[in-house]
C-alpha positions as CSV (number, residue, x, y, z in Angstrom):
1,M,-110.2,67.7,-27.7
2,K,-112.9,70.2,-28.5
3,K,-116.6,69.4,-28.3
4,I,-119.4,71.1,-30.0
5,L,-122.9,71.3,-28.6
6,V,-126.1,71.6,-30.7
7,A,-128.2,74.6,-29.7
8,A,-131.8,73.4,-29.7
9,A,-134.9,75.4,-29.0
10,L,-138.6,74.9,-28.6
11,A,-140.6,78.0,-29.3
12,A,-144.3,78.5,-29.0
13,S,-146.1,79.8,-32.1
14,M,-142.9,80.3,-34.2
15,W,-145.1,79.8,-37.2
16,S,-147.9,82.4,-37.7
17,G,-151.2,81.0,-36.5
18,A,-149.7,77.8,-35.2
19,A,-150.2,76.4,-31.7
20,Q,-147.3,75.0,-29.8
21,S,-144.6,73.9,-32.2
22,A,-141.6,71.8,-32.0
23,V,-138.5,73.5,-33.5
24,E,-135.0,72.3,-33.6
25,I,-132.1,74.6,-34.1
26,V,-128.8,73.3,-35.4
27,N,-125.8,75.7,-34.9
28,V,-122.5,74.1,-36.1
29,P,-119.2,74.8,-37.8
30,I,-119.2,74.9,-41.6
31,G,-117.4,71.5,-41.5
32,Q,-120.3,69.9,-39.7
33,I,-123.1,71.0,-42.0
34,P,-123.8,67.3,-42.9
35,T,-125.3,67.1,-39.4
36,F,-128.2,69.2,-40.5
37,D,-128.6,67.1,-43.7
38,S,-128.6,63.9,-41.7
39,R,-131.2,65.1,-39.3
40,V,-133.5,66.1,-42.1
41,T,-133.0,62.7,-43.7
42,T,-133.8,61.0,-40.4
43,L,-137.1,63.0,-40.3
44,G,-138.0,61.8,-43.8
45,G,-137.0,64.8,-45.8
46,T,-134.6,65.4,-48.7
47,V,-132.3,68.4,-48.4
48,I,-132.2,70.7,-51.5
49,Q,-129.1,72.8,-51.9
50,T,-128.8,76.2,-53.6
51,A,-125.5,78.0,-53.8
52,V,-125.7,81.8,-53.6
53,V,-124.5,83.5,-56.8
54,N,-123.3,87.0,-56.9
55,G,-126.0,89.4,-58.1
56,V,-128.7,86.8,-58.2
57,G,-131.8,86.9,-56.1
58,V,-134.1,84.3,-57.7
59,Y,-133.1,80.6,-57.7
60,N,-134.9,77.8,-59.6
61,Y,-135.0,74.3,-58.1
62,T,-137.1,71.1,-58.2
63,D,-139.1,70.5,-55.1
64,A,-139.6,67.2,-53.2
65,N,-142.5,66.3,-55.5
66,G,-140.6,66.8,-58.6
67,N,-142.2,70.1,-59.5
68,P,-140.3,73.3,-60.6
69,A,-140.1,75.9,-57.9
70,T,-138.4,79.1,-57.1
71,L,-136.6,80.7,-54.1
72,T,-136.6,84.5,-54.1
73,V,-134.3,86.4,-51.8
74,T,-135.0,90.1,-50.8
75,R,-133.9,92.6,-48.2
76,L,-136.3,93.3,-45.4
77,D,-135.7,97.1,-45.7
78,G,-137.0,97.0,-49.3
79,N,-133.6,98.1,-50.8
80,P,-132.0,96.3,-53.7
81,L,-130.5,93.0,-52.6
82,G,-127.0,94.1,-53.6
83,W,-123.9,92.2,-54.3
84,T,-122.4,89.4,-52.3
85,T,-118.9,88.8,-50.9
86,T,-116.7,85.8,-50.3
87,Y,-115.8,85.2,-46.6
88,D,-113.2,82.7,-45.3
89,N,-114.5,79.1,-45.7
90,L,-118.1,79.8,-46.6
91,T,-119.0,77.4,-49.5
92,A,-120.4,80.2,-51.7
93,P,-120.8,84.0,-51.6
94,A,-122.9,85.7,-48.9
95,W,-124.8,88.9,-48.5
96,D,-123.7,91.7,-46.1
97,I,-126.4,92.0,-43.4
98,S,-124.3,94.0,-40.9
99,P,-126.8,95.2,-38.3
100,W,-128.1,98.7,-37.8
101,T,-131.4,99.9,-36.4
102,E,-134.2,101.9,-38.1
103,P,-137.2,103.5,-36.5
104,S,-139.5,101.1,-38.2
105,D,-137.8,98.0,-36.7
106,T,-140.1,95.8,-34.5
107,I,-136.9,94.1,-33.3
108,P,-133.5,95.8,-33.4
109,G,-131.6,95.1,-36.6
110,E,-134.6,93.6,-38.3
111,K,-134.6,95.7,-41.5
112,T,-131.0,94.9,-42.3
113,G,-131.9,91.2,-42.7
114,L,-133.0,88.9,-45.5
115,R,-136.3,87.3,-46.5
116,F,-136.3,84.0,-48.3
117,T,-139.6,83.3,-50.1
118,F,-140.4,79.8,-51.4
119,S,-143.0,79.0,-54.1
120,S,-143.2,75.4,-52.7
121,P,-143.6,75.4,-48.9
122,V,-140.8,73.9,-46.8
123,N,-140.3,73.5,-43.1
124,A,-136.5,73.1,-42.7
125,F,-134.1,75.8,-43.6
126,G,-130.4,76.7,-43.1
127,L,-127.7,79.1,-44.2
128,E,-124.1,79.9,-43.6
129,I,-122.9,82.8,-41.5
130,G,-119.7,84.8,-41.5
131,D,-118.0,87.1,-39.0
132,W,-120.6,86.5,-36.2
133,A,-119.6,86.8,-32.5
134,T,-116.4,88.8,-33.1
135,C,-117.5,91.7,-31.0
136,C,-120.5,93.9,-29.8
137,Y,-121.8,91.7,-27.0
138,E,-122.6,94.4,-24.6
139,A,-125.6,96.1,-26.4
140,T,-128.7,95.9,-24.2
141,R,-131.9,94.9,-25.9
142,P,-135.0,96.9,-25.1
143,A,-137.0,95.6,-22.1
144,A,-140.1,95.1,-24.2
145,I,-138.1,92.8,-26.6
146,Q,-136.7,90.9,-23.7
147,S,-140.1,90.2,-22.2
148,T,-142.0,89.6,-25.4
149,Y,-139.5,87.1,-26.9
150,G,-137.9,85.7,-23.8
151,V,-134.4,86.7,-24.8
152,P,-131.3,87.7,-22.8
153,A,-130.7,91.3,-22.1
154,E,-127.3,91.4,-23.8
155,G,-125.4,89.7,-26.7
156,S,-124.9,89.6,-30.4
157,G,-127.9,87.6,-31.6
158,L,-129.1,85.9,-34.7
159,W,-132.8,86.0,-35.3
160,I,-135.2,83.9,-37.4
161,R,-138.9,84.2,-38.2
162,F,-141.2,81.9,-40.2
163,N,-144.2,83.2,-42.2
164,G,-144.2,86.6,-40.4
165,G,-144.9,84.9,-37.1
166,A,-143.2,85.3,-33.8
167,A,-139.4,85.7,-34.0
168,T,-136.9,83.6,-32.0
169,L,-133.2,83.9,-31.2
170,P,-131.5,80.7,-32.1
171,A,-128.0,81.9,-31.3
172,N,-126.7,84.6,-28.9
173,A,-123.1,85.4,-28.4
174,L,-121.6,86.8,-25.2
175,S,-118.0,86.0,-26.3
176,E,-116.2,84.6,-29.4
177,N,-116.5,81.1,-27.9
178,D,-120.3,81.2,-28.5
179,N,-119.5,80.7,-32.2
180,P,-119.1,77.0,-32.8
181,G,-116.9,77.6,-35.8
182,W,-114.4,79.5,-33.7
183,V,-114.3,76.7,-31.0
184,A,-113.9,73.9,-33.5
185,E,-112.1,75.4,-36.4
186,S,-110.7,78.8,-35.2
187,R,-112.9,80.4,-37.8
188,F,-115.7,82.9,-37.4
189,T,-118.0,81.0,-39.6
190,N,-121.0,78.8,-38.7
191,F,-124.2,77.3,-40.0
192,I,-127.6,77.9,-38.6
193,G,-130.5,75.5,-39.5
194,A,-134.1,75.5,-38.2
195,I,-136.5,72.6,-38.5
196,D,-140.2,73.2,-37.7
197,D,-142.6,70.2,-37.9
198,S,-145.7,72.1,-37.0
199,G,-146.6,72.7,-40.6
200,S,-144.9,74.3,-43.6
201,F,-143.9,77.9,-44.4
202,T,-143.2,80.0,-47.5
203,T,-141.1,82.8,-46.0
204,V,-138.1,82.8,-43.6
205,D,-136.7,86.1,-42.3
206,F,-133.2,86.2,-40.9
207,W,-131.1,89.0,-39.3
208,G,-128.6,89.9,-36.6
209,D,-128.7,92.5,-33.8
210,G,-125.0,92.8,-32.9
211,F,-124.7,96.5,-33.7
212,G,-121.2,97.5,-34.8
213,E,-120.5,93.9,-36.0
214,A,-119.9,92.9,-39.6
215,L,-122.3,90.0,-40.5
216,Y,-122.6,87.9,-43.7
217,A,-125.3,85.4,-44.5
218,G,-125.7,83.0,-47.5
219,G,-123.2,80.4,-48.7
220,T,-125.0,77.2,-49.8
221,L,-128.7,77.5,-48.7
222,R,-130.3,74.3,-47.5
223,F,-134.0,73.6,-47.3
224,A,-136.5,70.7,-47.2
225,A,-140.0,69.6,-46.4
226,I,-140.6,67.0,-43.7
227,R,-143.9,65.5,-42.5
228,R,-145.8,67.3,-39.8
229,G,-145.1,66.0,-36.3
230,A,-142.0,64.2,-37.4
231,I,-139.8,65.7,-34.6
232,G,-142.2,64.5,-31.9
233,G,-142.7,61.1,-33.5
234,T,-140.6,58.0,-33.4
235,V,-137.6,58.5,-35.5
236,A,-134.2,56.8,-35.8
237,P,-131.6,58.5,-33.7
238,V,-128.7,60.4,-35.2
239,P,-125.6,58.4,-34.3
240,A,-123.5,59.9,-31.5
241,V,-120.0,60.9,-32.6
242,S,-116.6,61.4,-30.8
243,D,-115.3,64.5,-29.2
244,T,-112.9,65.4,-32.1
245,G,-114.9,68.4,-33.0
246,L,-117.8,66.6,-34.6
247,L,-121.4,66.9,-33.3
248,A,-122.7,64.9,-30.3
249,G,-126.2,64.3,-29.2
250,L,-128.4,66.1,-31.8
251,L,-131.3,64.0,-30.5
252,G,-130.9,65.1,-26.9
253,I,-133.8,67.4,-27.4
254,A,-136.6,66.6,-25.0
255,A,-137.4,69.8,-23.0
256,F,-140.7,70.6,-24.7
257,G,-142.5,73.9,-23.9
258,A,-139.4,76.0,-23.0
259,Y,-136.9,78.0,-25.0
260,R,-133.4,76.8,-24.3
261,M,-130.0,77.9,-25.4
262,R,-126.8,76.0,-24.7
263,R,-123.4,77.7,-24.7
264,R,-120.9,76.2,-27.1
265,A,-117.9,77.5,-25.3
266,I,-115.9,74.3,-24.6
267,R,-112.2,74.2,-25.5
């Protein structure tokens, strides 16, 4: 029986101007996306879903207070957003964000990524990923990036950044088995979700740095607003589940003050 582990991280100042913040990262197969939804609900939020539509960069929705709001998607390199593609079992189309580097990159691959801008602030966000962790694990990150962000020297990584603050690496692949979708479903698809209870944010940047690797991001976008401090407060636990490929132990996150990644390579 295969087991899937949740990759959870605590990162200092992931939000621009914030002090120590508690951030949870959920990295699961597409079939286990409800895990993210359940966690948001446990923390008092309501997940809003927006399916990516080919050729569309602006999405209208109703926020948690019942007000009309918009989500605008742009490329970090300033180029047109471009068209989407379908990929395997992603629930909706996705944008091609296959990494390459530009001289203006602060972090390798940054400009190939996407920026999600919300008119109504949120603090939980997730999206679906295609074709990650298929190759390109050996590239070495610059020493300055390793020391500044506390990331491994090698790997095909997925990066996320809130409100232009410090970036973090919620997922890093050193083999195909680091993709939970491959371990559980024999598919190179997964879902990455981040929940930050230190405040709220209006922009999320997302990109990859596995040079030479195809990478797609989109599907059905998920986002929500939870109350500040909800992660560190007293909340109802997410029920543990069996080892049939479902998630176990989402609430086993207690190592505050240190960034931690768990390999998901269990067959």
